[in-house]
N, C-alpha and C positions, 0 to 999 in steps of 0.2 A: 354724354353732356351732365346729366343729372349726378354722376357719380364725381365729375370734376367740380361742379358747383357745390357738392357736399363738402368735398375736400377744401375747396376755398374757404366755406363758411366755418368749417371746423378750425382752418388756420386763423381765420380773422379772430374767432372767439378765443383761440389759444393766445394771441398777442394781447387781447383785452384783459384776460386773466391776470397775466403777469405784470402789468401796468396798473393794476387795481389793488386797493387795500385787501389784505388777507381776511379781513371780516366779511366783506361782500363776495370774496372768491367762490364760496360753496354756491350761492344763489345763482351767480352768473353762469357756472358750469350746468346747474340744474335746468335752467332756463334754455341753453343752447342744446342740452339733450332732448328737451322737450320739442324745441323746433326741430331738431333732426327727425324725431321719432314721428312727428306729424307729417313731415314731408315724404320719408321713406317707409312708414308704417313698420316701424320696428316691433318685433315680438316682445311679450312681456319678460321673457328670460334675459333678453339683451338689455331690456330697459332698467331691469332690476340690477345688472351688472353696472350700467351706466350710473347709478347712484352711488357705487362705491369709488368713483374717481376722486371726488373731494378728500376722501379719508386717505387716498394714496398720495394725494398732492401734500396734505399736510405733514406726512411721514417723510417725504423726500427733502432733501436739503439743497440739491442742485437743479438749476433749471434744465440741464441737459436731459438728466434723468426723467424730469417730469415731461418734457417734450417727446422723448422717445416713447415714454407710457402712453401718452395722448395720441401719438401717431398710431401705435399698434392697436390701442382701444378703437380708433376710427376704422382702421382697415378691418378690424374683427367684425364691427357693426356694419359696415357696407357690404361684407361678403356673405350675403344671405341669399336664398334661393326662394323664388316664388312657386306657387302651385303649377305654373305653366312652364317655367325656366327650366327645363331638362336638359337641352342640347345633347341629343343623342344622335350617333351616327348609325344609320339604319341600312342593312344589307336585305333587300326583299327578293327571293326568288320567285315568290307568288303573285300573280296578277291582283289577287284579292285584296281588300283593305286590311290593315293590321288588325289582328285578333279576329277577323271574322270568319275565317276558316279554322280556327282552332276548335277543336272536338275533343271533350274530356273522354269519350267513349272510344277513342281511337289511341288511347295511349296504355302502357303498362304502368303499374303501380307496384310499389315496395310494400310488402306486408309484414315481413318478420325476418330474422336471421336464420340461414338454414340451421346452424348448429344449436338453435333453441327449439327446434320441432322434435320432439321425442320419436324415437322409432317405433312404428306399427302402433300408433295412438294417435288417432284424429284429434285435431285441435279446432277452435273457431278463431277465424280472422274477419275482420269488418272493413268494408269498403264502401263509402257513400251511402251508410245507414244500411247496407244489406250485408248480412253474415253469410260466409263461405266455411267449408269445412275443408281442412288441408290435413295431409297426411304424408308421411317419409317412410319409405321401405328400403330395404336393403336387397339387391339383386344377386350378389355374389353368392356362390355355392358354400362358402365357408362360414357364412354369415357374419363375418368380422365387419366393424364399421369402416368402411373405405368410402371417403368423399366421391370417389370415382363410380361407386356402386350405389349412390343414392339416387332414388327416383321419388318424385314428388306428383301427388295428384291433387286436384282440387275440384270442388262443384258446390253449387248452391246448397247451403246448410238446411235443407228441407226434404224430408221424405215426402214423395208424391202421394202416399197413402194417406197418413193424417197429418202431414205437415209438421211432424216432430223434428227435432234438430238430429241430423246425422252425427254431427260433432260428439253426441252423448253415446254413440254406438261403438263399434270395434272394427278392426281390419281383419279380414278373413284372406286366406290365399289357395290357390288351387293350382299347382306347377309353378310356372312363372307368372301368373296373373294374380293380381291384388284387388281386393274388393272391399266396399263400404257395407257392412251389414248394420241395418237400423236395429237398436236394441228395444224397440216397441213390438213389432210383429215380425222381425226377421227378414224382412225384405232386404235382397242383396244387390248391389249396383257394381258394374264394371267401372273401376277407378279411372280409366281412360277415356271412356265415351259416356259413362252414365247410364248406359243401357242396364235395364233391371233384368238380372239373370236368374233370379230364383224368389218364387212366392210359395213359402213352405205350406201354407193352407191349401194350396191348389194340387200338391203332388200326389196324394192319397187318390183323389179322383181320376187323375192321369192315369195312375197304375192300374186302378181297378177297371177302367175303360179300355184297358189295353193299348193306350194310345202311346206313341214312342215318346220316351223321355227327352225333352229338350232343356237346354240351359235357359232359353227363352220362355216367357209365359206366352199364353195364347194370344194371337193377334186381336188388337184393339184399335180403335179409332187413333188416327195420328194428330199430331198437332200443327194445323195450318199446312204450308207446303213442305215442311222439314220431315225428316226421317224418324224424329222423336215421337215416341208414344207417350201416352198420358202416364203411363207408369214407369217412364224411363226419368232418371234424375238429370238435372242440368249440369253438365261438365263444363268447366271453364278452363282457358290455357294457363298454364303455370310454367315458368322458367327460373332457374338459378343462376344468377349472373353476380361473380365476384363474391359468392357467400351471401348473397341477398336473394330472398324468395320474391319472385314478382308475379303477379296476377293481371290477366288481360279480361276485364269482366265481361266483355261483349262479344267475346269469340271463344269457341269450343278449340281443344288442342289442334284438330286437324284444319280447322279454319287459320289459326293463328299460323301453322306451320306453312301452309299454302300461300298465305299473304306475305309472309317474311320472303319466302323464295321468289316471288315475283317483284318484290321491293315495295309492295303496297304499304306493307306494316314495317316500321323501323323496330330494330332490338332494343331491349332496355339499355339506357346510356351507362357508359363505363366511365371509371375513373383510372386513366391511363397509369398513373404511379402504382396502383395495387396489382398490375401486370407486371412490373418491373422486378428483376431479381435484387433482392437486397432490402426491399421495403417491406417492413411489417405494419399490421394494423391491428387494431384493438375495437371490436364491435360493441356498441352500445344501444340499449333500447329502453324506452319508456313511454308510457301513455300519459296524456294530459286532458283534464276537463276543459281545454282551451280550443277554440276553434282554429283548425288547421291553416288557413289563411294568415290569421293573426300571429301563429307560430312561425310561419314562413318569413313575414314582415320582421319579426323579431330577430331571426337568425340574420338577416341581410342588413340589419340596422347597427352601423358600427359605432354610433355616437352613445349608445346607451352603456356601454362596456365601462367606461371611464367613470360611471357613477353606480349603476346597479350591481357590477361586479367589482367594486372597489377594493374588497377586502380579499379577491382571489389572487392579487399579484399580476393579473393579466391585463391591467390597464394599457401598457405598452403595446401589447398585440392588438387590441382594438384600435388604439391611435394610429397605428400604421395604416389602417383601412380609411380613416377619417380625412377630411379635407379642411383646409383652413381658408378656402375660397380665394386665395392670392398667390402664391408661389406654388402650392400643390393642390391643384384641381382636379376633381375626378373626370375621367373620360369615360364614357359609356357607349357602348356598341352592341347591336342586337341584329339577330339573323332570323329570317322567316324562310320556312321551307315549303316545297310544294305540297309535302305530306302533312301540312298542318301544325309542324313544329314550331317552337319559338325558343331562341336563346339569348340571353342578355348577358353582358360582360361589363364590369366596371373596373377600372385600374386607377391607381393612384400612388405617387412616391410613398414608399414605405420608411418614412422618416417620421420623427416625433412632431406634434403640432400641439394639441392641447398641452402635453406634458412638457414640451419646451416653453410653451407660453405661461405655464404655471410657474415653471422654475424661473425664467428669466424675468418676467414682469411682475407676477402678482408676489412671488417671494424674493424678487431682486437678488437672486443668488445664482447668477449665471456661472455654468460650468465651461468654460473656455476649451478645455479638452474635448469634450462631447460636441461643441460647436464647430470647432475645426475638423474634427474627425467626419463630422456629417457633411462639411463643405468639400473635403477632400474626395471622399468615396462617391462613386456613382450609385445613387440608391436604387435599390430593387422596385418592382411594381407589386404592390398589394393587390391582388387580384381575386374579384368574387364573380363565379359563374353561376348563372341559374338556368338550368334545362328544364323548362315546363313539361309536366306540372310539380315534379316531386323532388328533383335532385339539385344540390347546391353544393359548391366546393369553394375553399378559400385557401390561398397559399401566396407567398411571395417569390416571385420569379423575375430572374434577370431580363427575360425576353418572352414572347408570347409560346415559344417552343421549348422554353427551359423546365426541367425537371427539378422542383424545389426538393430540398432535403426533408421537408415536412409539409404536409398539407392536411387539412381537415375536411372531410367530406359529411355531409348531411343528406338525409332523405326524410321526408315527411309523408307520412301515409294520410290521406283524407279520409279517416275512419268514418266520419260523419259530421253534421252540423253541430257546432259546439264542442268538438273534441277532436283529438288527433294522436297519431303515434309517431315519436320522435326517435329516429335511429342516426346513429353517426359513428364514425371511425376516425381515429388518430392514425394517419399513415405517415411513416417516416422511415428513414435509415438508421437503424438501431442495431446494435450488436446482440441483442437479446430481447425477449418479450417480457413485458410486465405482466404479471397474473391479471386476468380480466376483472376479477372482483375487486382489486386494488384500484384499478382505473374506475370502475363503476362508482366506489366510495367517493373519489374526487369529483367525478362528474355529477352526481347527485347533489353534492353540495353546492356545487357552481350553478345547477338548473334551479335549484330553491330560492337562488338569490332574487330572480326576476320573475318567476312564474306566477306568483301571486299578484304581482303588480299588472300582469296582463289581464287579470280579471276585468278591470275597469275597461280596457281597449276592446276586450272581448264582448262585453255587454253593449258598448257603444255602438260596436260594428253591426252586431246582430241586430240590434234595435232599428238603426237606420236602414239596413238592408231589408227587413220585414215592412218598415213604412213605405220604402219605395215600391215593393211588390203590392201593398195594399193600395196604394195611389194608382197604379198599373190597372188593377182590378176594377177599382171605381171608375177609372177613365173608360175601359171595355164595357163595363155596364151602361154607362152613359151613352156611348156610342150606339150601342146595340139597341138601346131604348128599353121600355118596360118588358120584363119577362125574359129578356135576352140572357143566355146563359153566358156566364163569365169565362173568358178564355185565358189560357195561360200566356204571359208575356215574356218575351226574350229580349226585350230592349236592354241596352246597357242601364246599369243603376249606379249612379255617380255617389257611391256611400263613402268612400275614402276622400274624394276631392270635398265634400260638404261636411266631413266630420273631423279630418285632420288639419293641422295648420303647420304646412311646411315651411321652414325657415333656414334650416341648416345647410350649408354648402355641401355636406355630404350626403344629402338626401336626393340626388339626382337619380340613383338607382331605385329607392324606395317610392319615389313619384311614380316612376314607371311600372312598377311592380303594382302599386295601387290601379293605375290606369288598366293594366291587365286583368286584374282581378274585376274591377268595375264593369268591363266589358264583356266578360266571359263566365261570370260565376252564375248567371240566371240559367246558362245551358248546361251547369254541371248536373250530374244525375241526383234526383231527389233534393236539390238545393233549395229550391222555392218551397216545396212542400215542408222540409226539414226547418227552414228558417219561420216559417209563417206557424208551424206548430210550436216551436219553441215561443214565439211572441205570443201565442194564444194562451200557452200554458203559464206565462209569466207576466201577463198584463191585463188589465181591465180598462175597457174603454180607450184603449190606445195608451195608457199610462203604464209604464213598467213598474212591475210590483216586486220582481224578484229580489229576495233577500241576498245579501253579499255572502258569498259561500265562505265557511270557515277554512282555516288554514290546514286542518286536520284532513279536510276533504280534498282540496287542491294539491297539497304536498304529501299525500298518502303513499309513500315510497313502496310499501310491501304489495298493495294492489296494483300500483302503476308499474313496478319494475320488478320486484323480486318474484312474484309469482309467473312472470312470463320469461325469466331468465334462468336457465338451468343452473348456470354456475354460480349465481347469487343464492340461489334456494340451496344448492349444495354447501355453500359456506355457513348459510344460517343453521342448516342441520348439523354440521360438524361443530358449531358453536355450541348447540345445544348439548351434543354429546361431551364436549369438554367441560361445560357447566355443571352437567350432571355427575360427571366422573370426580372433579374437584370436590364438590359437596360431598361426595360418598367417601373419598380418602379422608377429608378433614374430619368428618364424624366418626369414621372407623378410628383414625388415631387418636381422637380426644376419648372416645371410650375406652380404647386399650390402655391409655394413660391412666384413666381412672380405676380400673378394676384390675389391671394386669400387674401382678407382682411377682418377682423372681422367687420367692419363698413358694409360691403357690405351684410353680413348675416343679420345684424341688419335692414338694410333698405329692405331686402327682407321679413322680418317677417311684418314690417309696411306695405309693398305693400301687402301683403297677406291678412292683416287683412281689407285693404280697397278695396279688389278685388271685382268687381260689382257682380260676381257670389255669393260670400259669403254675401255680403250686400244686395243682392236681395233676400236672402232666406226669405220666409214668416215667417216661426216659428223660433222663437227666440233661442229655444233649439237646432235646427239642426245648425242653425247659429253659435252659440257659441261653438257646437262641432268641427266644421269644423275649426273655428278660433283656438281653442285651439290644435288640432291635428296639423295643419299647422305650428303653433308656436312652438310646442313641437319637431317637426322633424328639423325645421330650427335651433332650439337652439340646438339639438344633433348633427346636422351637424357641427354647429358653433364650440361646444366643441371639437369634434374630429378634425377638421381642424386645431384648436387653438393648439390642443395637439401635433399633428403631425408636424406642423410648427414651433414649438418652436426650438430655435437654437440647443440645445443639442440633443433633439429627431431627429430632421432633419439631421443634419450631422451624428448621429449615424446609422441612416437607410441607408444614402448615403455610409456610410463607409462599413457597411455590404454588400450592393450592390454590391460595388466595389470589395471586398475581394471574394464574391461569384462567380463574373464574371471572376476574375483572377485565382482564383482556379480552376474552371471549364475549363477555356481555357488551364492551364497548364496540366491537366489531360488529355485533348482532344489531345493535342499536342503529347502526349506519343504513340498514335495510329495512326501516320502519320509520314512521314519522318523527322528524326531528327539530325541523326548522320553525320553531314557535316564536311568538311574538317577541319574547324576551330576546332571542338569539338574533332575531332581525334587527332589533333597535342597537344592538350591540354591532352588528355587522356594518350598518351604514354609518358608524361613526369613521370609519376609514375613509370615507369620502373626503373628509377634510385633509387628507394626506395627498390626495390627487388633485383637489382643487382647493387651494387654501382659502379659509374664511378671513376675510378682511375686515 
């Protein structure tokens, strides 16, 4: 009823406008929009758009065009979504309340691509502000790098002895077994179980006391009811699925294996297209100083691409996943499992919405061929799927079981409070593979466009979340009375509902994602402690004092990407070689051009023939041979030098050296900080092409 009244009111104002003098037309339209805004609580962005209407009316010459424009504007304004207007179809196999059974400790988490882990060299990965050591070894007898022979081990990155990082140590082997060895005191741990197998400082005493040598240290007190001793390290389960390394931080390898056999633990989620023959994928990785929840919300927000990525040429791709709130509305479905899992899927007709509106209405340049084509063909469904807590896929499908020709998969590793690891793969049916480093250049340019924008969202979310925890602690203290110890609260924290203003019809899925995070984040490992620590570090008397980070920090490609991607690091090293070689060639040729003269070589030949050593040789045959060989090599060098130093050849080589140096320098720059303020200002000028200024 409210919508019908709205359209009636708009139509009445529309008739009044055209029956009134043009001089008062602008004020009447503004008044109509003000009334509508007060009734329907229009967001500022749409209110700003309404101020553009009088300019459009003045520009149009026919009543029909203006009527169509007002009609489309009215439909656009009415097609908004409130904070609670989600409209989701739910399939719940669990009897518990939504999100009540979701446990962050019962899921696998992606930490890195298997190809980026060096062989027999431990590296550090982080999950929920906890560091783990990860290593890859080769079990084949030939020692060749075969993916099927790769074995991964992981454990808490902490030596039980003095708590130093095991990732600073090395990998040792004995037969088919692989071990982590601490580089501080040499303690050695079994890579599979974490059992301490050797403490070098105890071996001498064992030998002198004639005790039998054992791979295990002397028995000591065990920890709790487990079989792990105090000197044993903490091993965690690790699996490699579709080239991605996954960790389960709360289970040992044996526990995870047993739980998966009984069905208690689900395996890491898979992307079906990556298992189909003919599909190729290119993996990407990058770390960000942005909270992992904010990064996930950004990936599943289709509306931002039309503006934040306007210069990337991908506005049409984002528009497919958006909604106009009228003819192309988002359908959202979610599933809860007995194992505590949650999956949500949104789908919408993969047709142009904002792009078509911008072309047909704002620029009044309708393309009839495109419009007819869009109406004749059955549109595909632009589908977004989120499998909590880490996996996201986007693709256009003809139906729910259709394999699209191209799909983009994302994995977000919750490295800790206020930080994240972004991983993605472009998966498609392509006849050949594009070099990975070339893909990384394009993706890094794309990611730089909106990452700095997320800083504001990141700060606001963490601040509001901290305030919620502080209010919970204050309440707990008041209930317990004076001297009562404050307890940790796990109640939902309505951060996003109180922070964001949802109005776009495309935000049905983001609204639900926000509800999920608000309901579950207080139960995430180390989340409350991390948020409160961040707030305490960056605030004073509950006032946020954190300075806005610089672009150089937020968009530091070398620290965030190049150092953790072996392919990109190899490209940087090769660029350095090309730069060094081109400099050396240019300098050598320039020096030769300055000092090398053909007469000098001729003089050297004569000098060689008169050399005392040559002239002093008794035997004429030997003497002639030495003279001829000397003359030959001098003549050869003279010809080569003369050829190189000809103006045409000389300048061609210099030009080639300059181009090689320039190209290598430009490629190398792509793997370091690049997207400065000047480039950003130039980049956002492209917004006017996707959304015309009126």
